[in-house]
C-alpha positions, 0 to 999 in steps of 0.5 A: 500500500503506497500513499499518494501525494493527495493522500499525504495532504489529507494526512497532514491535515487531519494530523493538523486538524486533530491537533488544533482541536485539542489545543483549542477544543473547538468542536467543529475542528474536531469534527473536520478531523473526524471526517479526514480520518475517516475518509483515510480508514475507508480507503486504506480498507478499500485498498486492502479488500481490492489487493486480497482478491484482485481477480474479483474486482478486475479482469483481462480477456482477449476481444475475438478469436485471439491469433497469438501463436497462430501467426509467425512472427519474425524479428522485427515484426509486430504483433497487435491484440486487442484486450478488454479489461473490466474494472468493477470498483471505482478509482483508476487502475493502470496496466503495465507489462512484464513482458520484455517488447510487449507493451499495453496501451489503455484507450478511453472507457465505455459510458459506464467507465467500467470496460476499457480497450487494451492494445497489446503491442509486441515487437521483438529484435530477438528470436525466441519464446516470450511468455507471461502469465501476469501482468502488473496492476496499478491501482488507486482508491475512489479517493486517491488517497492510497494506491497498490500495485499488484499482479493480475492473471493474464497469459502472453505467449509469442513465438519469434522464429529467425527469417534464416530458419525458414530459408533453412527448411528450404535448404534442407528440402533442396539438399533432400532431393538427391544425394549430398555433392551429386549434380544430377541434371534433372533436378527441380530449378529455374529453367525451361522444361515444365516439371511439376506444381507444388505450393509455394516455400519460402525462398522459392523464386517469385518468377516460378509462381503459377498464377493461374493455379494459385487462382484455382486453389486460393494459395500460392502454387510454384511451377517447378522446371527442369534446371539448367546447368551453367555459369559460376559465381562466388557468393561472399557474406560480409559478416558484420552487423550490429545486433541480431535483427541485421544478423538474422536479415544478412543470413536470410538473404545469404542462404536465400540466394544460395538456394536459388543458385542451387535451384538453377544448378549454378556452381558456385563457391562461399566466402565468409569475411569479417570486413578485414579477414577472411574466416571461412571459404569453400571454393566453386563446387557442385550446387548441392555441395556449396549450399550444405556449406552456406547452410552451416554459415548461415545458421552459425552467423544468425545465432541468437545473442543471449546478452541482455535478454530477460529471463523470461526469454527461452531462446530457441537459437538458430545455431541449436542443431537440435532444435533446428533438427526438431523443426525440420523433421516436423515439416517433413525433411530429415536432411539437416544432420547429414547436411551438417556433417557434410558441411563441416567436412567441406569447411575450409578455415583460412588464416585470420591475418588474410586480407579478405579483398586481395583473397576474393581477387585471388579466387576470381584470378583462378579462373580468369578465362572464365571469371566468376561473378561475385554476389557480395551480401553486406549490410555496408556497416563498414567503409563502402570505400572498401567494397567500392575498391573490390567491386572495380578491380574485379570489373576492371581487371578481370571482367567479373560481374559484381553485384552488392545485396544489402537486406539491412537496407532501408529497415533501420530502426531509429529512436527519433525524427533527427537520427532517421533523417541522418540514418537516410542521408547517410543510405543516400550517400552509400547508394550514390557512392555505389551507383557512381562507381558503376556497381550493381546495388540491390537492397530491400527486405531478404526475399525481395533482395534475393529476387533482385540479385538473381535477376541481375 
């Protein structure tokens, strides 16, 4: 029980009038002191009664059929639900969430003043399971003299899945179509000869959507074709990101491009660096072999960061292989275990002091007669000048195609209008610098940027 500012004033007035009544033997002042004391006692009893059994006086219920737990959420996505808050006693009441990243906004009361609309807005920058069984209720008595804070039963549950995990499921399905490392010609992919129609899966090429079948069935359907073999490239991941939100987007775009290259039958290699030095590299190989390698790279890079997370968050890390394997098994794919075993055996770790730009140029030089394209996935959180220098050298010296994919733009969270403006100006300069250097620059959310890169 807490004494409010008004309650403190009334208590002070009660003591003052009681003292005055005793000093001056004034019946009227004595009566005023008794009335004030009675009000304080009444309010204290009211607060004690409400606090003892809050369920009797307050309730919170979902409006209509809740969609919580039924729609997939990704880091950065918002979920909004409407609740009805009922208050069966007088006084004021304010709700506060005890769950990280969940805010409760209270609307105006109805005509009777007992029912309020509560909007629950959830938005997490992290993947994981977010659950809470109570909300915090701050109640003030009808006279506003005392207040109390207690818990009110109200269950909230949100599952936030990494974007990378959705794309990883597609990767495992692609790898389960044939032996890992095999390169059969009659495999589905982007080609000209019709193969089959199936439901759309995350990571599928939008160009293969069968709109007639979609209209007939009321859901997205994809046309599969025999793949066409040809071309070669290196898929580069600049593994630099300030937080999980951007790591997940970079990993999802990186793996999405690898999926599309595999569906096209394009031989490709993989290179990962931290902006300065090479961390991992796999030279150009069969699409499925490189995809297995890229899958492991993406799962490792998109690992959930546990630092700074409240204990209520039970993280399901994209790097937790048992958890991913469980999800993939439930989706009908059992390829993950052998995919990861193969990918680990294919890894080549390069010395950490090896310069990333020089290493990429050396890989291009190995196939100077038919230079591979460089698909460079980066959030450009470092210097854009180094990317421009690398892209210019690859194009001018070796004639290699160079494409930069940035899935972190324009998805930038800014705390205020000025910082948003500053960020926008910085991104505009980056875009202008890359395009002035005649470097193909694609940006947007992961799914769209994959399509832009593959179509480039």
